[in-house]
KEDORO-535526 format. One line per 3 residues: for each residue x, y, z of N, C-alpha, C. Coordinates in Angstrom, 1 decimal. Layout:
# residues N
X,Y,Z,X,Y,Z,X,Y,Z; ...
***
This chain:
# residues 268
106.6,156.3,163.2,107.9,155.7,163.8,108.3,154.6,162.8; 109.6,154.6,162.4,110.2,153.6,161.6,110.1,152.2,162.2; 110.0,151.2,161.4,110.0,149.8,161.9,111.2,149.5,162.8
112.4,150.0,162.4,113.6,149.7,163.1,113.6,150.4,164.5; 112.8,151.4,164.7,112.8,152.1,165.9,111.6,151.7,166.8; 110.6,150.9,166.2,109.4,150.6,167.0,109.8,149.5,168.1
109.3,149.7,169.3,109.5,148.7,170.3,109.0,147.3,169.9; 109.7,146.3,170.2,109.3,145.0,169.8,108.7,144.2,171.0; 108.7,144.8,172.1,108.2,144.1,173.3,107.3,145.0,174.1
106.1,144.5,174.6,105.3,145.3,175.5,105.6,144.8,176.9; 105.8,145.7,177.8,106.1,145.3,179.2,105.3,146.1,180.2; 104.5,145.3,181.0,103.6,146.0,182.0,103.8,145.3,183.3
103.6,146.0,184.3,103.7,145.4,185.7,102.4,145.9,186.4; 101.7,144.9,186.9,100.5,145.2,187.7,100.2,144.0,188.7; 99.9,144.4,189.9,99.5,143.4,190.9,100.5,142.3,191.1
101.8,142.7,191.2,102.9,141.8,191.4,103.3,140.9,190.3; 102.7,141.2,189.1,102.9,140.3,187.9,103.5,141.2,186.8; 104.6,140.7,186.2,105.2,141.4,185.0,104.7,140.7,183.8
104.1,141.4,182.9,103.6,140.8,181.7,104.5,141.2,180.5; 105.1,140.3,179.9,106.1,140.5,178.8,105.5,139.9,177.5; 105.2,140.8,176.5,104.6,140.4,175.3,105.5,140.6,174.1
105.9,139.6,173.4,106.6,139.7,172.2,105.7,140.3,171.2; 106.1,141.4,170.6,105.1,142.2,169.9,105.5,142.5,168.4; 105.6,141.4,167.7,105.8,141.5,166.2,104.9,140.6,165.5
103.6,140.7,165.7,102.6,139.8,165.2,102.7,139.7,163.7; 103.1,140.7,163.0,103.1,140.7,161.5,104.2,139.7,161.0; 105.1,139.3,161.8,106.1,138.3,161.4,106.1,137.1,162.5
104.9,136.9,163.0,104.7,135.8,164.0,105.6,135.9,165.2; 105.9,137.1,165.6,106.8,137.4,166.8,108.2,136.8,166.7; 108.7,136.9,165.4,110.1,136.4,165.2,111.0,137.3,166.0
112.1,136.7,166.5,113.0,137.3,167.4,114.2,137.9,166.6; 114.3,139.3,166.6,115.4,139.9,165.9,116.4,140.5,167.0; 117.5,141.0,166.6,118.5,141.5,167.6,118.0,142.6,168.4
117.1,143.5,167.8,116.5,144.6,168.5,115.6,144.1,169.7; 114.8,143.0,169.4,114.0,142.5,170.4,114.8,141.8,171.5; 115.9,141.1,171.2,116.7,140.5,172.2,117.3,141.6,173.1
117.7,142.7,172.5,118.3,143.8,173.4,117.2,144.4,174.3; 116.0,144.5,173.8,114.9,145.0,174.6,114.6,144.1,175.8; 114.6,142.8,175.5,114.3,141.8,176.5,115.3,141.8,177.6
116.5,142.0,177.2,117.6,142.0,178.3,117.3,143.0,179.4; 116.9,144.2,179.0,116.5,145.2,179.9,115.3,144.8,180.7; 114.4,144.2,180.1,113.1,143.8,180.8,113.4,142.7,181.8
114.2,141.7,181.5,114.6,140.7,182.5,115.3,141.3,183.6; 116.2,142.2,183.4,117.0,142.9,184.4,116.0,143.6,185.4; 115.1,144.3,184.8,114.1,145.1,185.6,113.2,144.2,186.4
112.7,143.1,185.8,111.8,142.2,186.5,112.5,141.5,187.6; 113.8,141.2,187.4,114.5,140.5,188.4,114.8,141.4,189.6; 115.1,142.7,189.3,115.5,143.6,190.4,114.3,144.2,191.2
113.1,144.2,190.6,112.0,144.8,191.2,111.4,143.8,192.3; 111.5,144.2,193.5,110.9,143.3,194.6,109.4,143.2,194.5; 108.8,144.2,193.8,107.3,144.1,193.7,106.9,143.1,192.7
107.8,142.6,191.8,107.4,141.6,190.9,107.6,140.2,191.5; 106.6,139.4,191.5,106.7,138.1,192.0,106.5,137.0,191.0; 105.9,137.3,189.9,105.6,136.3,188.8,105.8,137.1,187.5
106.4,136.3,186.5,106.5,136.9,185.1,105.7,136.0,184.2; 105.0,136.6,183.3,104.2,135.9,182.3,104.8,136.4,180.9; 105.2,135.4,180.1,105.7,135.7,178.8,104.8,135.2,177.7
104.4,136.0,176.8,103.5,135.6,175.7,103.8,136.3,174.4; 103.1,136.0,173.4,103.2,136.6,172.1,102.0,137.4,171.7; 102.2,138.4,171.0,101.0,139.2,170.5,100.3,138.5,169.4
99.0,138.7,169.3,98.2,138.1,168.3,97.7,136.7,168.7; 97.0,136.0,167.8,96.5,134.7,168.1,97.1,133.6,167.1; 98.2,133.9,166.5,98.8,133.0,165.5,100.1,132.4,166.0
100.8,133.1,166.9,102.1,132.6,167.3,102.5,133.1,168.7; 103.1,132.3,169.5,103.9,132.7,170.6,105.2,133.3,170.1; 105.9,132.6,169.3,107.1,133.1,168.6,107.6,132.0,167.6
107.9,132.4,166.4,108.5,131.4,165.5,110.0,131.4,165.6; 110.6,132.0,166.6,112.0,132.0,166.8,112.8,133.0,166.0; 114.0,132.7,165.7,115.0,133.6,165.1,114.4,134.2,163.8
114.6,135.5,163.6,114.2,136.2,162.4,115.2,135.8,161.3; 114.8,134.9,160.5,115.7,134.3,159.5,116.0,135.3,158.4; 115.1,136.2,158.1,115.4,137.2,157.1,116.6,138.1,157.6
116.5,138.5,158.9,117.6,139.3,159.5,118.9,138.4,159.5; 118.7,137.1,159.8,119.9,136.3,159.9,120.6,136.2,158.5; 119.8,136.1,157.4,120.3,136.0,156.1,121.1,137.3,155.8
120.6,138.5,156.2,121.3,139.7,155.9,122.6,139.8,156.7; 122.5,139.3,158.0,123.7,139.3,158.8,124.8,138.4,158.2; 124.4,137.2,157.6,125.3,136.3,157.0,126.0,137.0,155.8
125.2,137.7,155.0,125.7,138.4,153.9,126.8,139.5,154.3; 126.5,140.1,155.4,127.4,141.1,155.9,128.7,140.5,156.6; 128.8,139.2,156.7,129.9,138.6,157.3,129.9,138.4,158.8
128.7,138.5,159.4,128.5,138.3,160.8,128.9,136.9,161.2; 129.4,136.7,162.4,129.7,135.3,162.9,128.5,134.4,162.8; 128.7,133.2,162.5,127.5,132.3,162.5,127.0,132.0,163.9
125.7,131.6,164.0,125.1,131.3,165.2,125.6,129.9,165.7; 125.6,129.7,167.0,125.9,128.4,167.5,125.3,128.2,168.9; 125.7,127.4,169.7,125.1,127.2,171.0,125.4,128.4,171.9
124.4,129.0,172.5,124.6,130.1,173.4,124.6,131.4,172.7; 124.4,132.5,173.4,124.3,133.8,172.8,125.3,134.8,173.4; 126.3,134.3,174.1,127.3,135.2,174.6,128.0,136.0,173.5
128.1,137.4,173.7,128.6,138.2,172.7,127.6,138.8,171.8; 126.3,138.3,171.9,125.3,138.8,171.0,124.3,139.7,171.8; 123.5,140.5,171.1,122.6,141.4,171.8,121.7,140.6,172.7
121.5,141.2,173.9,120.5,140.6,174.8,121.1,139.6,175.8; 122.4,139.3,175.7,122.9,138.2,176.6,123.1,138.8,178.0; 122.8,138.0,179.0,122.2,136.6,178.9,120.7,136.7,178.6
120.3,135.9,177.6,118.9,135.9,177.3,118.2,134.9,178.3; 116.9,134.9,178.2,116.2,134.1,179.2,116.7,132.7,179.2; 117.0,132.2,178.0,117.4,130.8,177.9,118.7,130.5,178.6
119.5,131.6,178.9,120.8,131.4,179.6,120.8,132.2,180.9; 119.7,132.7,181.3,119.6,133.5,182.5,119.3,132.6,183.7; 120.3,131.9,184.1,120.1,130.8,185.1,120.0,131.4,186.5
120.2,132.7,186.7,120.1,133.3,188.1,118.7,133.9,188.3; 117.8,133.8,187.3,116.5,134.4,187.4,115.6,133.4,188.2; 115.3,133.8,189.5,114.7,132.8,190.4,113.2,133.1,190.6
112.7,134.2,190.0,111.2,134.4,190.0,110.6,133.5,189.0; 109.4,132.9,189.3,108.8,132.0,188.4,108.3,132.7,187.1; 108.6,132.0,185.9,108.2,132.5,184.6,107.2,131.6,184.0
106.1,132.1,183.6,105.0,131.3,183.0,104.9,131.7,181.5; 105.0,130.7,180.7,104.8,130.9,179.2,103.3,130.7,178.9; 102.7,131.7,178.3,101.3,131.7,177.7,101.5,131.5,176.2
101.2,130.3,175.7,101.4,130.0,174.3,100.1,129.8,173.6; 100.0,130.5,172.5,98.8,130.4,171.7,99.3,130.5,170.2; 99.3,129.3,169.6,99.7,129.3,168.2,101.1,128.6,168.1
101.9,129.1,167.1,103.2,128.5,166.8,104.2,128.9,167.9; 104.9,127.9,168.4,106.1,128.1,169.2,107.2,127.2,168.6; 107.9,127.9,167.6,108.9,127.2,166.8,110.3,127.7,167.0
111.3,126.8,166.9,112.7,127.3,167.0,112.9,127.9,168.4; 113.4,129.2,168.3,113.7,129.9,169.5,112.5,130.2,170.3; 111.3,130.2,169.7,110.0,130.3,170.5,109.8,129.1,171.4
110.0,127.9,170.8,109.9,126.7,171.6,111.0,126.7,172.7; 112.2,127.2,172.4,113.3,127.2,173.3,113.0,128.2,174.5; 112.3,129.3,174.2,111.9,130.2,175.3,110.9,129.5,176.2
109.9,128.8,175.6,108.9,128.0,176.4,109.6,127.0,177.3; 110.6,126.3,176.7,111.3,125.2,177.5,112.0,125.8,178.6; 112.4,127.1,178.5,113.2,127.8,179.6,112.3,128.3,180.7
111.0,128.4,180.4,110.1,128.8,181.5,109.8,127.8,182.5; 109.3,128.2,183.6,109.0,127.2,184.7,107.6,126.5,184.5; 106.7,127.2,184.0,105.4,126.7,183.7,105.0,127.1,182.3
104.3,126.2,181.6,103.8,126.5,180.2,102.3,126.2,180.2; 101.5,127.1,179.7,100.1,127.0,179.5,99.8,127.2,178.1; 99.2,126.3,177.4,99.1,126.4,175.9,97.6,126.3,175.5
97.3,126.9,174.4,96.0,126.7,173.8,96.0,125.4,173.0; 94.9,124.8,172.7,94.9,123.5,172.0,95.2,123.6,170.6; 95.3,124.8,170.0,95.8,125.0,168.7,97.3,125.3,168.6
98.0,125.2,169.7,99.4,125.5,169.7,100.2,124.4,169.1; 101.3,124.7,168.4,102.2,123.7,167.8,103.6,124.1,168.2; 104.4,123.0,168.6,105.8,123.2,169.0,106.7,122.5,168.0
107.9,123.1,167.8,108.9,122.4,166.9,110.2,123.0,167.1; 111.2,122.3,166.8,112.6,122.8,166.7,113.1,122.4,165.3; 112.8,123.3,164.3,113.1,122.9,162.9,114.5,123.2,162.4
115.4,123.5,163.3,116.7,124.0,162.9,117.5,123.1,162.0; 117.4,121.8,162.2,118.1,120.8,161.4,117.7,121.0,159.9; 116.5,121.3,159.7,116.0,121.5,158.3,116.5,122.7,157.7
117.1,123.6,158.5,117.6,124.9,158.0,119.1,125.0,158.0; 119.8,123.9,158.3,121.2,123.8,158.4,121.7,124.5,159.7; 120.9,124.6,160.7,121.2,125.3,161.9,121.2,124.3,163.1
121.5,124.7,164.3,121.3,123.9,165.5,120.4,124.7,166.5; 119.6,124.0,167.3,118.8,124.7,168.3,119.7,125.2,169.5; 120.4,126.3,169.2,121.4,126.8,170.1,121.0,127.6,171.3
119.7,127.9,171.4,119.2,128.6,172.6,118.7,127.6,173.7; 119.3,126.5,173.7,119.0,125.5,174.8,118.0,124.4,174.3; 117.5,124.4,173.1,116.6,123.4,172.7,117.2,122.0,172.7
118.4,121.9,172.2,119.1,120.6,172.2,119.3,120.1,173.6; 119.5,121.0,174.5,119.8,120.5,175.9,118.6,120.3,176.7; 117.7,121.3,176.7,116.5,121.2,177.5,115.5,120.1,177.1
115.3,120.0,175.8,114.3,119.0,175.3,114.8,117.6,175.7; 116.1,117.3,175.6,116.6,116.0,176.0,116.6,115.8,177.5; 116.4,116.8,178.3,116.2,116.7,179.7,114.8,116.6,180.1
113.9,117.2,179.4,112.5,117.3,179.7,111.6,116.3,179.1; 112.1,115.6,178.1,111.4,114.5,177.4,112.3,113.3,177.3; 111.7,112.1,177.1,112.5,110.9,177.0,113.5,111.1,175.8
114.7,110.6,175.9,115.8,110.8,175.0,115.4,110.5,173.6; 114.9,109.3,173.4,114.5,108.9,172.0,113.5,109.8,171.4; 112.5,110.2,172.2,111.5,111.2,171.7,112.1,112.5,171.4
113.0,113.0,172.2,113.7,114.3,172.0,114.5,114.2,170.7; 115.2,113.1,170.6,116.1,113.0,169.4,115.2,113.0,168.1; 114.1,112.3,168.2,113.2,112.3,167.0,112.8,113.7,166.6
112.4,114.5,167.5,112.0,115.9,167.2,113.2,116.8,166.8; 114.3,116.6,167.5,115.5,117.4,167.2,116.1,117.2,165.8; 116.2,115.9,165.5,116.9,115.5,164.2,116.0,115.7,163.0
114.7,115.7,163.2,113.8,115.8,162.0,113.1,117.1,161.9; 113.0,117.9,163.0,112.2,119.1,162.9,110.7,118.9,162.9; 110.3,117.7,163.2,108.9,117.4,163.1,108.1,118.3,164.1
106.9,118.6,163.8,106.0,119.4,164.6,105.3,118.6,165.7; 105.1,119.2,166.8,104.5,118.5,168.0,103.2,119.3,168.4; 102.1,118.7,168.2,100.8,119.3,168.7,100.8,119.5,170.2
100.0,120.4,170.6,99.9,120.7,172.0,99.5,119.5,172.9; 98.7,118.7,172.3,98.2,117.5,173.0,99.4,116.5,173.3; 100.3,116.4,172.4,101.5,115.6,172.6,102.5,116.2,173.6
102.6,117.5,173.5,103.4,118.2,174.5,102.9,118.0,175.9; 101.6,118.0,176.0,101.0,117.7,177.4,101.3,116.3,177.8; 101.2,115.3,176.9,101.5,113.9,177.3,102.9,113.8,177.7
103.8,114.5,177.1,105.2,114.4,177.4,105.6,115.2,178.6; 104.7,116.0,179.2,105.0,116.8,180.3,105.8,118.0,180.0; 105.7,118.5,178.8,106.4,119.7,178.4,105.6,121.0,178.7
104.3,120.8,178.9,103.4,121.9,179.2,102.6,121.4,180.4; 102.1,122.4,181.2,101.3,122.1,182.4,99.8,122.0,182.1; 99.3,122.7,181.1,97.9,122.7,180.8,97.7,123.0,179.3
96.7,122.4,178.7,96.3,122.7,177.4,94.8,122.9,177.4; 94.3,124.0,177.0,92.9,124.4,177.0,92.5,125.0,175.7; 91.2,125.1,175.5,90.7,125.8,174.3,91.2,127.3,174.3
91.4,127.8,173.2,92.0,129.2,173.1,91.1,130.2,173.9; 89.8,130.0,173.9,88.9,130.9,174.6,89.1,130.9,176.2; 89.7,129.8,176.6,89.9,129.6,178.1,91.4,129.8,178.5
92.2,130.2,177.6,93.6,130.3,177.8,93.9,131.4,178.9; 93.4,132.6,178.8,93.7,133.6,179.8,93.2,133.2,181.2; 92.0,132.6,181.2,91.5,132.1,182.5,92.4,131.1,183.2
92.9,130.2,182.4,93.8,129.2,182.9,95.1,129.8,183.4; 95.7,130.7,182.6,96.9,131.4,183.0,96.7,132.1,184.3; 95.6,132.8,184.4,95.2,133.6,185.6,95.2,132.6,186.8
94.7,131.4,186.6,94.6,130.5,187.7,96.0,130.1,188.2; 96.9,129.8,187.3,98.3,129.5,187.7,98.9,130.7,188.4; 98.7,131.9,187.8,99.3,133.1,188.4,98.8,133.3,189.8
97.5,133.2,190.0,96.9,133.4,191.4,97.5,132.4,192.3; 97.7,131.1,191.9,98.3,130.1,192.8,99.7,130.5,193.2; 100.5,131.0,192.2,101.9,131.4,192.4,101.9,132.5,193.4
101.0,133.5,193.3,101.0,134.6,194.2,100.6,134.2,195.6; 99.8,133.2,195.8,99.5,132.7,197.1,100.7,132.1,197.8; 101.6,131.6,197.1,102.8,131.0,197.7,103.8,132.1,198.1
104.6,131.8,199.2,105.5,132.8,199.7,106.6,133.0,198.7; 106.9,134.3,198.3,107.9,134.5,197.2,109.3,134.0,197.5; 109.7,134.1,198.8,111.0,133.6,199.1,111.1,132.1,199.0
110.0,131.4,199.4,109.9,130.0,199.3,110.0,129.5,197.8; 109.2,130.2,197.0,109.2,129.9,195.6,110.6,130.0,195.0; 111.3,131.1,195.3,112.6,131.3,194.8,113.6,130.2,195.3
113.5,129.9,196.6,114.4,128.9,197.2,114.1,127.5,196.5; 112.9,127.2,196.3,112.6,125.9,195.6,113.1,125.9,194.2; 112.9,127.0,193.5,113.3,127.0,192.1,114.8,126.9,192.0
115.6,127.6,192.8,117.0,127.5,192.8,117.5,126.1,193.2; 116.9,125.5,194.2,117.3,124.2,194.6,117.0,123.1,193.6; 115.8,123.2,192.9,115.5,122.2,191.9,116.4,122.4,190.7
116.6,123.6,190.2,117.4,123.7,189.0,118.9,123.4,189.2; 119.4,123.7,190.4,120.8,123.5,190.6,121.1,122.0,191.0; 120.1,121.3,191.5,120.3,120.0,192.0,119.9,118.9,191.0
119.3,119.2,189.9,118.6,118.2,189.1,119.6,117.2,188.6; 120.9,117.5,188.4,121.9,116.5,188.0,122.8,116.1,189.1; 122.5,116.5,190.3,123.3,116.1,191.5,122.9,114.7,192.0
123.8,114.0,192.6,123.5,112.8,193.4,122.7,113.3,194.6; 121.7,112.6,195.1,120.9,113.0,196.2,121.7,113.4,197.5; 122.7,112.7,197.9,123.5,113.1,199.1,124.1,114.5,198.9
124.6,114.8,197.7,125.1,116.1,197.4,124.1,117.2,197.4; 122.9,116.9,196.9,121.8,117.9,196.9,121.4,118.2,198.3; 121.3,117.2,199.2,120.9,117.5,200.5,121.9,118.3,201.3
123.2,118.2,200.9,124.3,118.9,201.7,124.7,120.3,201.0; 124.0,120.6,199.9,124.4,121.9,199.2,123.7,123.0,199.9; 124.4,124.1,200.1,123.8,125.3,200.6,123.3,126.2,199.5
122.0,126.4,199.4,121.4,127.2,198.3,121.2,128.7,198.9; 121.7,129.6,198.2,121.7,131.0,198.6,120.2,131.5,198.9; 119.3,131.2,198.1,117.9,131.6,198.3,117.3,130.9,199.5
117.7,129.7,199.8,117.2,129.0,201.0,117.8,129.6,202.2; 119.0,130.1,202.2,119.6,130.7,203.4,118.8,132.0,203.7; 118.3,132.7,202.7,117.6,133.9,202.9,116.2,133.6,203.4
115.6,132.5,202.9,114.2,132.2,203.3,114.2,131.7,204.8; 115.2,131.0,205.2,115.2,130.4,206.5,115.1,131.4,207.6; 115.7,132.6,207.4,115.8,133.6,208.4,114.8,134.8,208.1
113.9,134.5,207.2,112.9,135.6,206.8,111.7,135.6,207.7; 111.0,136.8,207.7,109.8,136.9,208.4,108.7,136.0,207.8; 108.8,135.7,206.5,107.8,134.9,205.9,107.9,133.4,206.4
109.1,133.0,206.8,109.2,131.6,207.3,108.5,131.4,208.6; 108.3,132.5,209.4,107.5,132.5,210.6,106.1,132.8,210.4; 105.8,133.7,209.4,104.4,134.1,209.1,103.6,132.9,208.6
104.1,132.0,207.8,103.3,130.9,207.3,102.7,130.0,208.4; 103.5,129.4,209.3,103.0,128.6,210.3,102.0,129.4,211.3; 102.4,130.7,211.5,101.5,131.5,212.4,100.2,131.7,211.8
100.1,132.0,210.5,98.9,132.3,209.8,98.0,131.0,209.8; 98.7,129.8,209.6,98.0,128.6,209.7,97.3,128.4,211.1; 98.1,128.6,212.1,97.6,128.4,213.5,96.5,129.4,213.8
96.6,130.6,213.2,95.5,131.6,213.5,94.4,131.5,212.5; 94.4,130.5,211.6,93.3,130.3,210.6,93.0,131.5,209.8; 94.1,132.1,209.2,93.9,133.3,208.4,94.9,133.1,207.2
94.7,134.0,206.2,95.6,134.0,205.0,96.9,134.6,205.4; 98.0,134.1,205.0,99.3,134.7,205.3,99.5,136.0,204.6; 100.3,136.9,205.2,100.6,138.2,204.6,102.1,138.2,204.4
102.5,137.9,203.1,103.9,137.7,202.7,104.6,139.1,202.6; 105.7,139.2,203.1,106.5,140.4,202.9,107.6,140.2,201.9; 108.0,139.0,201.6,109.1,138.8,200.7,110.5,139.2,201.2
110.6,139.2,202.6,111.9,139.6,203.2,112.0,139.0,204.6
***
């Protein structure tokens, strides 16, 4: 099979978890247009499948989660007269990409082992939880390349880290070790590489114990209200919360507690 035709992403679903693996280890899982197009179909499928309750995003191999945009492809596109990249991906393959898929309410966990640079770091920033190995390195090097972190890095890093810290990394492209990412609250856990899968599994198990409709309602409420004044947040009607309120799961949780048993979530 020719390289241009080879799938760039592995996608598996098992036990209510969708496993999405960026699969170009020979180029450190760089993101090309073909991969973005594949991912769009995967996000659509995972979002629509009621059996999927958690999504785990990772990169193939042990060297990189993803080093971001495939710059060799970008150079070829520039030579062919393609429009320059900027903030957002509207009109480009794979839109809306994960970094702009604001309606995806199922929790997404990033499993990071190795480099998460440029668009790779931006993907991690767009996830709800990030678990990294202690050898992982994060950076947004776009300024050093005459580019901008257009997949949300400029926006999310300034929201998720102190502004002066974010500006330091954004304007210089400096690399951030996993230990610093943990101190800044950009990742949830940092563990030795040999323990990474066990740690991810622990987070996934905890997510699966939670009621799926409650998880989605909380995610929507948090993301939509983060910049709202508190009175407005309290008075906003969130669509996912309207569904949770009248669901069987909203009754099942207290009942299971009273009966001293594990709840049986239906997700409806």
